[in-house]
Backbone of each chain as ProteinMPNN parsed JSONL, in Angstrom:
{"seq_chain_A": "MDAGHKFQVRKLEILDKSKDDHSGKIIATGSVFIEKKFLRNCGKVGHIEDVVVDSAARGMQLGKKIIEFLTDHAHSMGCYKVILDCSLENKAFYEKCGYRQKEVQMVKYFV", "coords_chain_A": {"N_chain_A": [[19.73, 7.348, -14.888], [17.748, 4.645, -14.431], [16.698, 2.116, -16.213], [15.892, -0.42, -15.933], [14.383, -1.516, -13.863], [12.568, -4.12, -12.474], [9.22, -4.632, -12.068], [6.995, -6.653, -10.505], [4.071, -7.75, -11.981], [0.678, -8.481, -11.712], [-2.13, -9.444, -13.407], [-5.606, -9.748, -13.403], [-8.37, -11.356, -14.884], [-11.85, -11.751, -15.237], [-13.906, -13.9, -16.912], [-16.846, -14.166, -18.888], [-18.175, -17.013, -19.914], [-20.504, -17.881, -20.941], [-21.726, -17.546, -23.32], [-22.774, -19.089, -26.417], [-20.743, -19.43, -28.25], [-18.493, -19.615, -26.755], [-16.731, -17.525, -26.529], [-15.86, -15.92, -24.469], [-16.192, -13.276, -22.925], [-14.671, -10.495, -21.358], [-15.602, -9.586, -18.147], [-14.822, -8.454, -15.816], [-11.959, -6.905, -14.405], [-8.622, -6.357, -13.113], [-5.521, -5.106, -11.745], [-2.375, -5.636, -10.07], [0.652, -4.175, -9.085], [3.952, -4.745, -7.924], [5.94, -2.82, -5.983], [9.276, -2.214, -5.138], [10.485, -0.557, -2.471], [12.757, 2.205, -2.167], [13.122, 3.337, 0.246], [12.309, 2.404, 3.67], [13.695, -0.004, 4.321], [13.868, -1.35, 1.887], [11.33, -2.46, 1.612], [8.317, -3.966, 0.273], [5.64, -2.66, -1.703], [2.29, -3.029, -2.659], [0.499, -1.987, -5.512], [-2.671, -1.417, -6.437], [-4.406, -1.269, -9.456], [-6.5, -0.093, -12.139], [-9.079, -1.347, -11.811], [-11.939, -2.659, -13.024], [-15.356, -3.267, -13.561], [-17.721, -4.702, -15.632], [-20.649, -2.946, -16.412], [-22.954, -4.378, -16.838], [-22.576, -6.566, -15.319], [-22.76, -6.058, -12.668], [-23.406, -6.419, -9.102], [-22.73, -8.993, -8.664], [-20.683, -9.314, -7.007], [-18.199, -9.213, -8.147], [-16.254, -7.221, -8.22], [-15.402, -7.167, -5.562], [-14.31, -9.723, -5.384], [-12.193, -9.505, -7.187], [-10.615, -7.536, -5.886], [-10.024, -8.851, -3.474], [-8.529, -11.018, -4.425], [-6.312, -9.715, -5.624], [-5.288, -8.348, -3.437], [-4.628, -10.451, -1.687], [-2.693, -11.623, -3.264], [-0.672, -9.642, -3.279], [-0.025, -9.687, -0.588], [0.977, -12.308, -0.351], [3.232, -12.004, -1.821], [4.89, -10.704, -0.166], [4.471, -8.033, 0.463], [4.271, -5.149, 2.611], [2.173, -3.481, 2.702], [-0.803, -2.61, 0.821], [-1.827, -0.32, -1.62], [-4.233, 1.905, -3.116], [-5.881, 4.142, -5.372], [-8.937, 5.877, -5.329], [-12.203, 7.156, -6.264], [-14.205, 9.375, -4.234], [-16.797, 8.383, -4.123], [-16.468, 5.65, -4.347], [-15.264, 4.922, -2.045], [-16.562, 3.686, 0.175], [-17.033, 1.119, -0.772], [-14.403, 0.079, -0.915], [-13.757, 0.168, 1.748], [-15.372, -1.835, 2.717], [-13.922, -3.896, 1.746], [-11.841, -3.997, 3.467], [-10.065, -1.91, 3.436], [-8.756, 1.373, 4.309], [-9.064, 4.957, 4.349], [-6.123, 6.841, 3.797], [-4.379, 8.86, 2.658], [-4.392, 11.672, 0.327], [-4.933, 11.786, -3.186], [-2.974, 13.396, -5.548], [-2.86, 15.092, -8.677], [-1.387, 15.838, -11.847], [-2.078, 16.877, -15.03], [-0.942, 16.492, -18.402], [-2.111, 16.7, -20.799]], "CA_chain_A": [[18.468, 6.729, -15.294], [17.729, 3.191, -14.319], [15.553, 1.715, -17.041], [15.752, -1.86, -15.863], [13.693, -2.01, -12.679], [11.485, -5.05, -12.763], [8.09, -4.617, -11.16], [6.147, -7.804, -10.777], [2.699, -7.318, -12.261], [-0.307, -9.555, -11.845], [-3.39, -8.95, -13.944], [-6.668, -10.742, -13.272], [-9.559, -11.113, -15.706], [-12.946, -12.699, -15.056], [-14.557, -14.045, -18.213], [-18.178, -14.765, -19.005], [-18.081, -18.014, -20.989], [-21.841, -18.462, -21.092], [-22.185, -17.47, -24.722], [-22.667, -20.358, -27.135], [-19.486, -19.557, -28.991], [-17.417, -19.706, -25.762], [-15.73, -16.506, -26.84], [-15.29, -15.473, -23.21], [-16.127, -11.816, -22.794], [-14.145, -10.023, -20.064], [-16.621, -8.817, -17.436], [-14.187, -7.766, -14.692], [-10.506, -6.987, -14.481], [-7.862, -5.552, -12.164], [-4.092, -5.415, -11.734], [-1.561, -5.158, -8.947], [2.087, -4.286, -9.316], [4.714, -4.777, -6.668], [7.049, -1.857, -5.995], [10.286, -2.367, -4.087], [10.798, 0.801, -2.057], [14.134, 2.555, -1.794], [13.047, 3.575, 1.688], [11.676, 1.323, 4.44], [14.468, -1.249, 4.22], [13.512, -2.011, 0.623], [10.047, -3.157, 1.733], [7.513, -3.985, -0.951], [4.302, -2.077, -1.655], [1.419, -3.407, -3.77], [-0.331, -0.911, -6.069], [-3.798, -1.939, -7.216], [-4.739, -0.33, -10.538], [-7.326, -0.503, -13.282], [-10.181, -2.24, -11.441], [-13.128, -2.336, -13.823], [-16.381, -4.308, -13.663], [-18.73, -4.407, -16.657], [-21.867, -2.469, -15.743], [-23.981, -5.422, -16.963], [-22.236, -7.667, -14.418], [-22.768, -5.553, -11.29], [-24.253, -7.165, -8.17], [-22.232, -10.371, -8.545], [-19.516, -9.265, -6.1], [-16.969, -9.442, -8.91], [-15.265, -6.228, -7.778], [-14.865, -7.635, -4.271], [-13.464, -10.887, -5.666], [-10.966, -8.993, -7.817], [-9.813, -6.86, -4.861], [-9.525, -9.874, -2.545], [-7.48, -11.784, -5.102], [-5.114, -8.884, -5.809], [-4.765, -8.061, -2.1], [-3.98, -11.684, -1.221], [-1.47, -11.816, -4.053], [0.347, -8.716, -2.763], [0.373, -10.218, 0.717], [1.8, -13.51, -0.559], [4.5, -11.568, -2.415], [5.702, -10.1, 0.882], [4.213, -6.595, 0.645], [3.834, -4.772, 3.965], [0.881, -2.806, 2.539], [-1.321, -2.423, -0.535], [-2.51, 0.966, -1.75], [-4.953, 2.177, -4.363], [-6.576, 5.42, -5.394], [-10.319, 5.746, -5.812], [-13.056, 8.326, -6.077], [-14.916, 9.403, -2.94], [-18.0, 7.537, -4.225], [-16.114, 4.235, -4.212], [-14.552, 4.715, -0.773], [-17.298, 2.738, 1.024], [-16.793, -0.218, -1.31], [-13.073, -0.394, -0.518], [-13.803, -0.044, 3.199], [-15.936, -3.184, 2.897], [-12.849, -4.835, 1.386], [-10.795, -3.965, 4.486], [-9.178, -0.758, 3.24], [-9.163, 2.617, 4.959], [-8.427, 6.103, 3.705], [-4.955, 7.368, 4.488], [-3.893, 10.121, 2.124], [-5.144, 12.156, -0.819], [-4.194, 11.639, -4.441], [-2.807, 14.631, -6.305], [-2.603, 14.776, -10.083], [-1.088, 16.901, -12.821], [-2.282, 16.38, -16.404], [-0.152, 17.16, -19.436], [-2.888, 16.839, -22.039]], "C_chain_A": [[18.593, 5.222, -15.208], [16.499, 2.699, -15.057], [15.225, 0.246, -16.869], [15.052, -2.391, -14.628], [12.587, -2.965, -13.069], [10.434, -4.974, -11.671], [7.277, -5.852, -11.488], [4.705, -7.341, -10.905], [1.801, -8.535, -12.355], [-1.623, -8.943, -12.294], [-4.417, -10.069, -13.884], [-7.81, -10.357, -14.198], [-10.602, -12.164, -15.368], [-13.745, -12.711, -16.351], [-15.959, -14.625, -18.072], [-18.151, -15.718, -20.199], [-19.456, -18.6, -21.324], [-22.375, -18.394, -22.522], [-21.924, -18.796, -25.438], [-21.314, -20.541, -27.808], [-18.268, -19.647, -28.062], [-16.318, -18.667, -25.99], [-15.11, -15.935, -25.557], [-15.105, -13.976, -23.126], [-15.583, -11.441, -21.405], [-15.213, -9.184, -19.374], [-16.056, -8.114, -16.198], [-12.684, -7.944, -14.802], [-9.871, -6.089, -13.419], [-6.418, -5.996, -12.168], [-3.471, -4.989, -10.414], [-0.11, -5.236, -9.375], [2.83, -4.066, -8.013], [5.927, -3.863, -6.797], [7.992, -2.154, -4.841], [10.747, -0.965, -3.705], [12.299, 0.985, -1.866], [14.196, 2.761, -0.281], [12.494, 2.321, 2.371], [12.361, -0.015, 4.249], [14.102, -2.058, 2.98], [12.249, -2.857, 0.75], [9.252, -3.058, 0.441], [6.126, -3.406, -0.717], [3.518, -2.557, -2.876], [0.581, -2.215, -4.203], [-1.446, -1.548, -6.892], [-4.253, -0.868, -8.21], [-5.792, -0.95, -11.447], [-8.372, -1.563, -12.929], [-11.438, -1.797, -12.191], [-14.073, -3.531, -13.815], [-17.413, -3.841, -14.691], [-20.043, -4.036, -15.977], [-22.984, -3.515, -15.81], [-23.742, -6.569, -15.987], [-22.158, -7.204, -12.958], [-23.665, -6.427, -10.407], [-23.816, -8.606, -7.988], [-20.978, -10.424, -7.667], [-18.197, -9.483, -6.855], [-15.867, -8.464, -8.494], [-14.59, -6.674, -6.497], [-13.926, -8.819, -4.496], [-12.124, -10.462, -6.271], [-10.049, -8.386, -6.743], [-9.224, -7.877, -3.888], [-8.375, -10.663, -3.172], [-6.191, -10.971, -5.196], [-4.456, -8.563, -4.47], [-4.018, -9.278, -1.55], [-2.677, -11.925, -1.98], [-0.344, -10.915, -3.53], [0.881, -9.201, -1.415], [1.335, -11.396, 0.536], [3.158, -13.163, -1.174], [5.375, -10.828, -1.401], [5.526, -8.602, 1.054], [3.832, -6.308, 2.099], [2.528, -3.978, 3.901], [0.476, -2.831, 1.069], [-2.028, -1.078, -0.558], [-3.247, 1.029, -3.084], [-5.592, 3.551, -4.24], [-7.971, 5.211, -5.935], [-11.065, 7.049, -5.61], [-13.746, 8.237, -4.716], [-16.123, 8.466, -2.962], [-17.684, 6.057, -4.003], [-15.432, 3.886, -2.888], [-15.237, 3.643, 0.083], [-17.091, 1.299, 0.551], [-15.437, -0.754, -0.835], [-12.984, -0.596, 0.998], [-14.387, -1.427, 3.506], [-14.903, -4.258, 2.568], [-11.683, -4.772, 2.384], [-9.802, -2.826, 4.345], [-9.671, 0.435, 4.052], [-8.443, 3.781, 4.271], [-7.215, 6.546, 4.489], [-4.577, 8.745, 3.967], [-4.821, 10.629, 1.02], [-4.277, 11.988, -2.056], [-4.179, 12.972, -5.174], [-2.432, 14.258, -7.742], [-2.218, 16.027, -10.849], [-1.216, 16.283, -14.205], [-1.422, 17.179, -17.375], [-0.955, 17.358, -20.715], [-4.264, 17.416, -21.733]], "O_chain_A": [[19.452, 4.616, -15.848], [15.378, 2.853, -14.571], [14.372, -0.285, -17.579], [15.111, -3.591, -14.359], [11.753, -2.639, -13.914], [10.718, -5.219, -10.499], [6.912, -6.065, -12.644], [4.187, -6.629, -10.044], [2.146, -9.515, -13.015], [-2.16, -8.043, -11.648], [-4.132, -11.204, -14.269], [-8.178, -9.186, -14.292], [-10.273, -13.342, -15.227], [-14.201, -11.671, -16.826], [-16.206, -15.481, -17.223], [-18.11, -15.284, -21.35], [-19.556, -19.675, -21.914], [-23.332, -19.078, -22.885], [-20.985, -19.523, -25.113], [-20.805, -21.656, -27.921], [-17.137, -19.745, -28.535], [-15.146, -18.896, -25.688], [-13.954, -15.512, -25.567], [-13.989, -13.469, -23.242], [-15.999, -12.015, -20.398], [-15.683, -8.192, -19.931], [-16.729, -7.275, -15.598], [-12.196, -8.988, -15.233], [-10.512, -5.177, -12.897], [-6.112, -7.127, -12.546], [-3.976, -4.098, -9.73], [0.32, -6.232, -9.957], [2.403, -3.315, -7.136], [6.819, -4.1, -7.611], [7.558, -2.326, -3.702], [11.337, -0.261, -4.525], [13.014, 0.066, -1.464], [15.176, 2.411, 0.377], [12.244, 1.307, 1.719], [11.706, -1.036, 4.041], [14.035, -3.286, 3.019], [12.116, -3.869, 0.063], [9.489, -2.173, -0.381], [5.513, -3.629, 0.327], [4.02, -2.499, -3.998], [0.017, -1.51, -3.366], [-1.184, -2.152, -7.932], [-4.456, 0.289, -7.843], [-5.947, -2.169, -11.509], [-8.535, -2.549, -13.648], [-11.927, -0.684, -11.999], [-13.652, -4.666, -14.035], [-17.911, -2.718, -14.618], [-20.495, -4.735, -15.07], [-23.86, -3.542, -14.945], [-24.593, -7.446, -15.837], [-21.561, -7.878, -12.119], [-24.573, -7.093, -10.903], [-24.447, -9.361, -7.249], [-20.3, -11.45, -7.595], [-17.199, -9.892, -6.262], [-14.694, -8.832, -8.424], [-13.372, -6.578, -6.354], [-12.869, -8.906, -3.87], [-11.069, -10.987, -5.915], [-8.856, -8.687, -6.696], [-8.054, -7.777, -3.518], [-7.37, -10.938, -2.516], [-5.11, -11.472, -4.888], [-3.231, -8.51, -4.368], [-2.917, -9.151, -1.015], [-1.685, -12.375, -1.405], [0.79, -11.362, -3.358], [2.08, -9.133, -1.144], [2.375, -11.467, 1.19], [4.113, -13.932, -1.063], [6.472, -10.379, -1.734], [6.338, -7.958, 1.718], [3.158, -7.114, 2.742], [1.849, -3.814, 4.915], [1.307, -3.045, 0.187], [-2.747, -0.735, 0.38], [-2.929, 0.315, -4.035], [-5.813, 4.053, -3.138], [-8.169, 4.458, -6.889], [-10.618, 7.932, -4.879], [-13.854, 7.161, -4.129], [-16.441, 7.831, -1.956], [-18.531, 5.301, -3.527], [-15.071, 2.736, -2.636], [-14.562, 2.785, 0.653], [-16.988, 0.378, 1.361], [-15.337, -1.903, -0.406], [-12.22, -1.437, 1.47], [-13.951, -2.101, 4.439], [-14.993, -5.388, 3.049], [-10.655, -5.415, 2.175], [-8.802, -2.781, 5.061], [-10.839, 0.506, 4.434], [-7.368, 3.616, 3.694], [-7.264, 6.622, 5.717], [-4.465, 9.694, 4.743], [-5.902, 10.081, 0.806], [-3.049, 12.041, -1.985], [-5.218, 13.594, -5.393], [-1.776, 13.246, -7.986], [-2.665, 17.13, -10.537], [-0.552, 15.295, -14.521], [-1.201, 18.377, -17.196], [-0.537, 18.093, -21.609], [-5.07, 17.609, -22.643]]}, "seq_chain_B": "MDAGHKFQVRKLEILDKSKDDHSGKIIATGSVFIEKKFLRNCGKVGHIEDVVVDSAARGMQLGKKIIEFLTDHAHSMGCYKVILDCSLENKAFYEKCGYRQKEVQMVKYFV", "coords_chain_B": {"N_chain_B": [[1.172, -14.986, -14.471], [3.116, -12.222, -14.881], [6.305, -11.491, -14.677], [8.096, -9.787, -15.696], [7.752, -7.086, -16.323], [8.993, -3.985, -17.281], [9.53, -1.121, -15.555], [10.281, 2.167, -15.989], [12.461, 3.881, -13.932], [13.26, 6.821, -12.219], [15.453, 8.283, -10.067], [16.127, 10.962, -7.926], [18.663, 12.77, -6.26], [19.63, 15.271, -3.988], [22.602, 16.654, -2.999], [24.492, 17.784, -0.203], [27.453, 19.24, -0.423], [29.085, 20.689, 1.152], [30.59, 20.125, 3.335], [33.909, 19.702, 4.692], [35.08, 17.292, 4.061], [33.915, 16.559, 1.754], [32.012, 14.602, 1.612], [29.337, 14.536, 0.912], [26.425, 14.698, 1.868], [23.115, 13.41, 1.618], [20.451, 15.573, 1.163], [17.972, 15.91, 0.117], [15.522, 14.016, -1.621], [13.84, 12.079, -4.16], [11.597, 10.099, -6.195], [10.47, 8.926, -9.396], [8.359, 6.696, -11.085], [7.553, 5.136, -14.172], [4.6, 4.04, -15.368], [3.148, 1.831, -17.656], [0.004, 1.821, -18.827], [-2.527, -0.725, -18.949], [-5.014, -0.058, -19.749], [-6.488, 2.815, -21.43], [-5.315, 3.055, -24.013], [-2.726, 2.07, -23.68], [-1.403, 4.192, -22.506], [0.997, 6.24, -20.68], [1.688, 6.61, -17.192], [3.035, 8.67, -14.718], [4.391, 7.988, -11.534], [4.981, 9.595, -8.644], [7.108, 9.134, -5.918], [8.288, 8.721, -2.529], [9.319, 11.253, -1.697], [11.479, 13.183, 0.071], [12.73, 15.622, 2.273], [15.469, 16.745, 4.05], [15.041, 17.772, 7.367], [16.685, 19.77, 8.314], [17.246, 21.186, 6.095], [15.152, 22.623, 5.192], [13.152, 25.229, 3.659], [14.662, 25.969, 1.548], [13.528, 25.506, -0.827], [13.88, 23.006, -1.859], [12.212, 20.782, -1.988], [10.308, 21.625, -3.838], [11.931, 21.896, -6.081], [12.682, 19.24, -6.492], [10.169, 18.069, -7.071], [9.481, 19.483, -9.393], [11.508, 18.661, -11.133], [11.052, 15.852, -11.295], [8.448, 15.822, -12.274], [8.752, 17.114, -14.755], [10.414, 15.231, -15.919], [8.698, 12.99, -16.152], [6.864, 14.057, -17.938], [8.511, 14.431, -20.19], [8.973, 11.821, -20.788], [6.701, 11.044, -21.96], [4.373, 10.71, -20.504], [0.85, 10.971, -19.817], [-0.172, 11.949, -17.543], [0.815, 12.765, -14.147], [0.866, 11.279, -10.977], [0.54, 11.365, -7.391], [0.596, 10.47, -3.931], [-0.311, 12.101, -0.936], [-0.2, 13.513, 2.412], [-2.932, 15.291, 3.982], [-1.936, 17.643, 5.086], [0.174, 18.296, 3.445], [-0.962, 18.969, 1.098], [-1.349, 21.627, 0.179], [1.222, 22.403, -0.486], [1.756, 20.79, -2.757], [-0.17, 21.775, -4.447], [0.881, 24.269, -4.976], [2.855, 23.423, -6.615], [1.52, 22.888, -8.907], [-0.226, 20.787, -8.897], [-3.403, 19.09, -8.358], [-6.03, 17.985, -6.156], [-7.442, 14.809, -6.757], [-8.408, 12.128, -6.226], [-8.925, 9.767, -3.497], [-6.604, 8.148, -1.347], [-6.498, 4.768, -0.566], [-5.675, 2.295, 1.86], [-4.318, -0.846, 2.892], [-2.866, -2.518, 5.5], [-0.495, -5.108, 6.192], [1.069, -5.686, 8.292]], "CA_chain_B": [[2.063, -14.047, -13.762], [4.123, -11.59, -15.71], [7.283, -10.963, -13.725], [9.137, -9.093, -16.432], [7.422, -5.723, -16.724], [10.016, -3.003, -16.943], [9.066, 0.218, -15.241], [11.43, 3.048, -15.933], [12.506, 4.566, -12.639], [14.264, 7.866, -12.104], [15.608, 8.721, -8.678], [16.909, 12.195, -7.84], [19.179, 13.085, -4.928], [20.356, 16.539, -3.88], [23.651, 16.439, -2.005], [25.191, 18.921, 0.403], [28.88, 18.932, -0.522], [29.797, 21.795, 1.788], [31.497, 19.618, 4.38], [35.309, 19.678, 4.269], [35.486, 15.983, 3.527], [33.19, 16.364, 0.481], [31.32, 13.314, 1.672], [28.095, 14.667, 0.152], [25.252, 14.179, 2.573], [21.853, 13.581, 0.897], [19.538, 16.437, 1.918], [16.634, 15.815, -0.479], [15.442, 12.935, -2.601], [12.515, 11.751, -4.671], [11.635, 9.169, -7.324], [9.271, 8.787, -10.229], [8.399, 5.56, -11.992], [6.655, 5.29, -15.313], [3.754, 2.853, -15.548], [2.431, 1.741, -18.929], [-1.316, 1.304, -18.485], [-3.21, -1.658, -19.847], [-6.134, 0.715, -20.283], [-6.123, 4.112, -21.987], [-4.44, 2.896, -25.177], [-1.357, 1.867, -23.212], [-0.796, 5.464, -22.106], [1.923, 6.153, -19.549], [1.402, 7.403, -16.004], [4.159, 8.829, -13.792], [4.065, 7.884, -10.104], [6.036, 10.19, -7.799], [7.171, 8.414, -4.633], [9.456, 8.835, -1.652], [9.883, 12.606, -1.649], [11.924, 13.486, 1.438], [13.702, 16.715, 2.422], [16.057, 16.793, 5.397], [14.417, 18.863, 8.127], [17.667, 20.846, 8.477], [17.423, 21.855, 4.798], [13.874, 23.202, 4.785], [13.194, 26.656, 3.339], [15.538, 26.181, 0.387], [12.74, 25.137, -2.015], [14.406, 21.758, -2.429], [11.065, 19.925, -2.307], [9.726, 22.135, -5.085], [12.873, 21.548, -7.163], [12.568, 17.79, -6.712], [8.884, 17.796, -7.747], [9.55, 20.028, -10.759], [12.391, 17.795, -11.931], [10.401, 14.555, -11.526], [7.279, 16.08, -13.128], [9.279, 17.361, -16.111], [10.926, 13.961, -16.443], [7.538, 12.181, -16.556], [6.338, 14.7, -19.151], [9.429, 14.155, -21.309], [8.882, 10.39, -21.084], [5.459, 10.815, -22.69], [3.22, 10.46, -19.622], [-0.261, 11.905, -19.983], [-0.393, 12.554, -16.232], [1.638, 12.308, -13.025], [0.091, 11.233, -9.742], [1.261, 11.098, -6.141], [-0.244, 10.49, -2.737], [0.291, 12.907, 0.135], [-1.08, 13.797, 3.542], [-3.71, 16.527, 3.818], [-1.089, 18.788, 5.454], [1.09, 18.644, 2.35], [-1.737, 19.23, -0.115], [-1.116, 23.007, -0.289], [2.545, 22.425, -1.13], [1.663, 20.218, -4.106], [-0.966, 22.707, -5.259], [1.84, 25.289, -5.445], [3.652, 22.788, -7.678], [0.68, 22.694, -10.089], [-1.061, 19.588, -8.751], [-4.702, 19.287, -7.707], [-6.537, 16.729, -5.613], [-8.439, 14.145, -7.595], [-9.044, 10.992, -5.581], [-8.418, 9.497, -2.159], [-5.772, 6.961, -1.304], [-6.924, 3.754, 0.398], [-4.542, 1.436, 2.218], [-4.494, -1.997, 3.775], [-1.571, -2.948, 6.038], [-0.411, -6.521, 6.557], [1.888, -5.852, 9.505]], "C_chain_B": [[3.113, -13.52, -14.726], [5.114, -10.904, -14.787], [8.299, -10.063, -14.417], [8.804, -7.687, -16.891], [8.536, -4.767, -16.329], [9.374, -1.647, -16.735], [10.311, 1.096, -15.218], [11.359, 3.871, -14.657], [13.59, 5.637, -12.679], [14.288, 8.346, -10.662], [16.526, 9.939, -8.66], [17.388, 12.368, -6.405], [19.866, 14.441, -4.992], [21.325, 16.397, -2.713], [24.167, 17.765, -1.469], [26.673, 18.565, 0.435], [29.714, 19.963, 0.229], [30.749, 21.339, 2.886], [32.915, 19.5, 3.83], [35.699, 18.363, 3.608], [34.771, 15.648, 2.216], [32.425, 15.033, 0.453], [29.97, 13.371, 0.952], [26.908, 14.022, 0.835], [23.988, 14.426, 1.73], [20.913, 14.445, 1.734], [18.128, 16.457, 1.31], [16.642, 14.709, -1.526], [13.993, 12.729, -3.046], [12.658, 10.854, -5.884], [10.36, 9.295, -8.151], [9.418, 7.498, -11.028], [7.269, 5.665, -13.005], [5.914, 3.976, -15.528], [3.078, 2.918, -16.909], [1.084, 1.088, -18.637], [-1.769, 0.244, -19.47], [-4.372, -0.936, -20.534], [-5.59, 1.967, -20.965], [-5.095, 4.009, -23.108], [-2.973, 2.776, -24.79], [-0.647, 3.185, -22.911], [0.084, 5.294, -20.882], [1.521, 7.096, -18.418], [2.664, 7.473, -15.14], [3.671, 8.751, -12.358], [5.224, 8.485, -9.313], [5.954, 9.566, -6.411], [8.377, 8.905, -3.829], [10.139, 10.202, -1.713], [10.219, 12.947, -0.196], [12.926, 14.635, 1.389], [14.163, 16.717, 3.874], [15.502, 17.999, 6.144], [15.38, 20.037, 8.315], [17.842, 21.654, 7.197], [16.12, 22.46, 4.299], [14.039, 24.7, 4.458], [14.062, 26.975, 2.139], [14.822, 25.776, -0.908], [13.219, 23.835, -2.651], [13.266, 20.817, -2.814], [10.452, 20.322, -3.644], [10.63, 21.762, -6.274], [12.776, 20.066, -7.511], [11.292, 17.485, -7.512], [8.913, 18.295, -9.187], [10.389, 19.117, -11.658], [11.678, 16.487, -12.287], [9.183, 14.707, -12.446], [7.724, 16.299, -14.576], [9.792, 16.064, -16.738], [9.769, 13.091, -16.951], [6.943, 12.728, -17.853], [7.197, 14.333, -20.356], [9.405, 12.678, -21.702], [7.553, 10.036, -21.754], [4.266, 10.484, -21.812], [2.101, 11.453, -19.929], [-0.662, 12.541, -18.651], [0.643, 12.037, -15.246], [0.755, 12.316, -11.793], [1.013, 10.998, -8.559], [0.258, 11.117, -5.009], [0.459, 11.306, -1.667], [-0.718, 13.073, 1.262], [-1.831, 15.1, 3.272], [-2.869, 17.763, 4.124], [-0.191, 19.235, 4.303], [0.375, 19.007, 1.049], [-1.432, 20.62, -0.694], [0.235, 23.126, -0.989], [2.448, 21.92, -2.565], [0.795, 21.079, -5.027], [-0.074, 23.83, -5.8], [2.71, 24.745, -6.577], [2.797, 22.469, -8.913], [-0.195, 21.453, -10.037], [-2.409, 19.973, -8.144], [-5.199, 17.939, -7.2], [-7.548, 16.121, -6.563], [-9.169, 13.05, -6.825], [-8.567, 10.873, -4.137], [-7.595, 8.217, -2.217], [-6.264, 6.031, -0.204], [-5.747, 2.817, 0.646], [-5.001, 0.252, 3.05], [-3.1, -2.46, 4.193], [-1.62, -4.431, 6.4], [0.382, -6.731, 7.837], [1.44, -4.864, 10.568]], "O_chain_B": [[3.89, -14.278, -15.306], [4.812, -9.872, -14.187], [9.261, -9.621, -13.79], [9.49, -7.141, -17.755], [8.968, -4.745, -15.176], [8.748, -1.098, -17.642], [11.276, 0.803, -14.511], [10.334, 4.476, -14.344], [14.709, 5.379, -13.123], [13.268, 8.761, -10.113], [17.576, 9.943, -9.303], [16.637, 12.148, -5.455], [20.598, 14.727, -5.939], [20.933, 16.066, -1.594], [24.264, 18.748, -2.204], [27.103, 17.708, 1.208], [30.911, 20.1, -0.024], [31.618, 22.1, 3.314], [33.105, 19.23, 2.643], [36.541, 18.329, 2.711], [34.993, 14.585, 1.637], [32.227, 14.433, -0.603], [29.508, 12.354, 0.434], [26.445, 12.951, 0.442], [23.808, 15.518, 1.191], [20.608, 14.104, 2.877], [17.196, 16.969, 1.93], [17.634, 14.497, -2.222], [13.054, 13.159, -2.377], [13.703, 10.839, -6.533], [9.315, 9.718, -7.656], [10.482, 7.232, -11.587], [6.195, 6.201, -12.731], [6.515, 2.944, -15.829], [2.502, 3.943, -17.272], [1.033, -0.076, -18.24], [-1.449, 0.295, -20.657], [-4.672, -1.159, -21.707], [-4.377, 2.153, -21.064], [-4.13, 4.771, -23.152], [-2.091, 3.301, -25.47], [0.573, 3.281, -23.046], [-0.058, 4.327, -20.134], [1.077, 8.22, -18.65], [3.288, 6.448, -14.865], [2.667, 9.365, -12.0], [6.327, 7.938, -9.315], [4.883, 9.479, -5.812], [9.346, 9.429, -4.379], [11.365, 10.299, -1.772], [9.334, 12.99, 0.659], [13.85, 14.633, 0.576], [13.353, 16.694, 4.801], [15.493, 19.113, 5.619], [14.94, 21.177, 8.459], [18.509, 22.689, 7.202], [15.994, 22.775, 3.116], [14.971, 25.344, 4.94], [14.184, 28.138, 1.753], [15.447, 25.712, -1.966], [12.992, 23.593, -3.836], [13.337, 20.135, -3.836], [10.123, 19.472, -4.471], [10.145, 21.365, -7.333], [12.787, 19.691, -8.684], [11.325, 16.746, -8.496], [8.429, 17.618, -10.094], [10.02, 18.841, -12.799], [11.697, 16.063, -13.442], [8.915, 13.846, -13.285], [7.143, 15.736, -15.504], [9.623, 15.831, -17.935], [9.846, 12.524, -18.041], [6.566, 11.971, -18.747], [6.678, 13.97, -21.412], [9.774, 12.326, -22.822], [7.304, 8.874, -22.077], [3.243, 10.021, -22.318], [2.353, 12.613, -20.255], [-1.391, 13.533, -18.618], [1.272, 11.004, -15.474], [-0.018, 13.251, -11.583], [2.126, 10.495, -8.712], [-0.81, 11.717, -5.124], [1.676, 11.217, -1.506], [-1.911, 12.816, 1.102], [-1.418, 15.907, 2.439], [-3.056, 18.811, 3.505], [0.16, 20.41, 4.201], [1.009, 19.311, 0.038], [-1.276, 20.772, -1.906], [0.373, 23.863, -1.966], [2.988, 22.538, -3.484], [1.004, 21.106, -6.24], [-0.249, 24.283, -6.931], [3.233, 25.505, -7.393], [3.285, 21.852, -9.86], [-0.838, 21.105, -11.028], [-2.552, 21.02, -7.512], [-4.843, 16.889, -7.735], [-8.404, 16.817, -7.109], [-10.399, 13.038, -6.772], [-7.891, 11.762, -3.619], [-7.855, 7.326, -3.026], [-6.429, 6.444, 0.944], [-4.929, 2.577, -0.242], [-5.96, 0.348, 3.815], [-2.257, -2.757, 3.347], [-2.644, -4.942, 6.852], [0.373, -7.822, 8.406], [2.0, -4.84, 11.664]]}, "name": "protein", "num_of_chains": 2, "seq": "MDAGHKFQVRKLEILDKSKDDHSGKIIATGSVFIEKKFLRNCGKVGHIEDVVVDSAARGMQLGKKIIEFLTDHAHSMGCYKVILDCSLENKAFYEKCGYRQKEVQMVKYFVMDAGHKFQVRKLEILDKSKDDHSGKIIATGSVFIEKKFLRNCGKVGHIEDVVVDSAARGMQLGKKIIEFLTDHAHSMGCYKVILDCSLENKAFYEKCGYRQKEVQMVKYFV"}
C-alpha cells in the first residue's frame, strides 16, 4: 500500500461579488487533478471533476470558462490528455469545449 | 494551487513464477486510487486504472480477480462508489464484475 502519492489538484471557483455585503457567493466551480500514470512512460493525465454552475448563473458561459481554465492548467502541467466523465445530455457541451467521446464510464455503488 | 493532496493508491500485480529462474514475470496488473471529493460531504470515490492482462494469460480469470481485489479494496477504504472507464468492447466484462454503465468518458489530447 502506497499511501503517499501526491496528486496535484487545482480547484477553481467563480464568485459573484455583486451583493452589497461583498460576501462572494460561489456561482461556478470545477477541479482538475493530475495523475502520474504507471504506464505510458509515467505520462500525466488530467482528470476534470466536480464541474458545477449555479442554475441562476446559466447563460454566462461560466461552464466553458471553467473547462478552458482547467484544461489549460492540465496542459501547462505537462499532461498528454485530459479526461472527464459526463452524462449523455452534457456531451454536446463538452464537444464545444474541444472534447470528444472515447470510452464509457462504468460504476459500482456500495451504498 | 494545492500540490499536497494525498491520494491513496493501491497497485496489484499478479506474477508468473513458474519459470526456472523464478524471475516472476508480471502477467496481470491494475491500480485503484482513492479520491476524496470536495462535494458529497467529502465522500471517497475509487478510480480503477491501468488494468492489463498479458494476452498469453487470458482465460485464467485474472482480469476478474484484479477487478474484484481493487473493488473490495475501495470498499474497505470507505468509498461510496468505484468508477472506471473502458471501451465499449469491454463493457460486458465489467458488467460480469458487477459494474454498470453510467456516463460517457470525454477526452482531449494535447499530443
